[in-house]
N, C-alpha and C positions, 0 to 999 in steps of 0.2 A: 503493499500500500504506500502511495505517495500523495502529498497535497496535490489538489487539482491545479494550483498555480504553478507547479513544476513541470506540467506537461509541455511539450513543444508543439508549436504550429503543425497540424495534421495528424497529431497522436489522437488516440481514442481511449477512453477510459469507462469503467463502470463505477458509480458512486457506490461506495461501501459504508461510509459514515460521515456524519456531519456532526462536528465537534464544536459546541457552544458552552459556555460556562453553566455550571450547575449552582444553584442557591446554598447558602451556608449550611442549610439543614440536610442537604445532599438529596438527590434524585430529581427534584422539581427544577425546572429553568426559573431565572429570576424574570420580572416582567420586561426588561429590556431584551433580554436574549430570546425571550419566548415571542416578542414581536418580530425580530430577525428571522427566527425560524419560521413563522408563518409566511414571511415575506419571501423566503427562499423557496419554500415549498410551492407557493403561488406562481413563482417562475418557472415552476416545472422541475426543479432540482430536487430529487428524492432518491431516496436509497433504492438501488436496482436500475436506475435510468443510466442509458448509455449517452455520453456526451463526447463531442469532437471539439478540440481546441482550433480556433480558426486563427487567432491573433494572441500573441503573448508578449506584449512589451510595456513597459512603462506602469504605471499604476492601475489600469484598467485591462482586462482580459475580454476576448469575445469567443463565446462558446456557441456550438450548435447543439441543441437538445430538440429531439424530433424533427421537425421542420422549422422551428424558431431558432432564431439569432439572438443571445441574450449577452448583454455587458454586465460585469461583475467586477466589483473592486477586489484587487489582488489580496488584501487582508481578510476579506471574506473567502475567496478561494483557496486561501492557505489553511482554512478550518474545514475544508470538505475533502476527505479522503477518497482516492479511486484506486482501482485495479486496473492495470493496463490490460 
């Protein structure tokens, strides 16, 4: 497994884990991370989805998920683990 942000242009991967901070009590997401997780899922980035890296340079990456193109901040892409 590697972070999505480390795929090169043209490489494909399958999302296997999305890592966001857990609350101090453990288990549940804190409200800020829960909103981020919902937004990521709304964009179509879910465990088991295949993605293709279109552009990887600078602070924003461009992905293909199904038939959609999605721009994603690098810091967020580094929290999504993929299997090549």
